[in-house]
N, C-alpha and C positions, 0 to 999 in steps of 0.2 A: 520480401519485406521480412523483417522480424516483430519477434513479439514486443507487448510493451510490458514490463508488472511496477504494478504499485506496492508501496509499504507502509501502513499504518502501523509506524516504529511506538513502541510500549516499552515500559524498562520490564515487565513479567511475560507480556506477550506482542510476539508482533505479528496484526493480520497479514496476507498478501491474494491478491490478486491477478490475474493477467487476461492477455487478451488474447484470442485466437492466434492464427498467421495469419489472418485476415482482417486482424483489427477489427471485424464485426462484432464482436461479441467480448463482453466482458466476465472473468470468469473466478470465483474467489477459491481461494484456496486454502489447505490448512494450517491454523495458525502457526508460527517456528518462534521457538525461542529465542530473545536476542541474541545471546551468546553463540547461538549454532545458525542466525541469518549469514553471515555471512559465506558458511560453507554450502548453505543452501543454495542462494543467490551463483555462484560459483559453479555449483551441480550443474542446475538449471540450466547456466550460458555453456557447457559444452553437449548440454546435449537437444539443447533446444536455442535459435537464433534469437537472442534476445540483443535488441537494439537499444534500451531505454529502460531505467529503473526510475520511478516516481517515489520520491521522497516525501514525507508531510512535514510540512510547514506550522509549527506550532506557537501561535502568538496569543496574547492574552487580549483583552477587549481595546485595551491603550495603544496596541500596535507593537508592544515589547516582546519579545522573545518568553516562550515559557521555560524553566530551567531544562524539561528535554530535550529541547533545542539543540543543545550543547552535543546530547549523546545522540541524537540523529547525526550531526555536521560531524561527528568523530568516526560513526559510521561510514558517511558519503565519504571521507578520506581513504577508510580499509578498504571502500567498495572499487575505490579510485587506485588505490595502488593494486587491487588483486588483477583485475579488468580494467586496463588502463584507456582502453578505443571503446567502452561504456559510456551514452552520454546518460545523465544524473538530472534529473530536474526536480523542482519542489511544486508544490500543491497544498494551498492552505488546507488545514481539516476542519475547521472548522463548525461546529456542527454534523460533522459525519455520524457520528455516534447517536444522535438524536433524530436524525434522518433514518438508517438503518435501523434502529428499529422502528420505526415508522414502517418501513418497507418490510419487514420480517412479520409486524402485525397485518400489515395488507398483503401480502403472502399468504397468510393463513396459519403462520407458524404458531404453534403452539407455546405455552406461559414458558414449560418447562425446558424446549430447545431456545427459547430465547433468553433467558438465564445463564446461557454457556457463553460466556466471554469473549470464548476465542472467536464462536460464531462471529459472536457480533462484530468482531475486529477486523475478520474477514473481509466480512459483509463492509465495514464502513470503507474497507482498500480498494473493495469496488466501487463504491461512492465518489471516494479520491480518484479513481482511475479514472471514471467516467465523465467529471468535471475536467480532467486536464485534456481529453481529449477532446472535450466540446469546446474547453478553452482556446487548444491549440487549432483547432478546425478540422483536427482527422475525422470527426464525427460527421 
């Protein structure tokens, strides 16, 4: 069984989280710049069994796509070309940053560390991955 990776795609930073080999836990990873993301994922897939990448689905309150969704879809296309056997799924990201902030506060993380946008993006990716695992009945 391979790992599952979630990416909270952003124009400046992309949060990343992965499951362990047994898909029992979700582990945030350091953020990655969007221009380095494809190389990061392909390098990861060469060293680890990677079955699935979950990308954020970014919509407005009325259900229409946010402008960032076009960038996410282009990245998904490039990822499909680079790793043709890899499954790509999408998960709604709504509220994940707020939930990540609450999680960090509840965990006792100090204000200075919470101000680190990259850390917040990676925790958000973890939340998105947890949502996907629950929705897909993997957890």
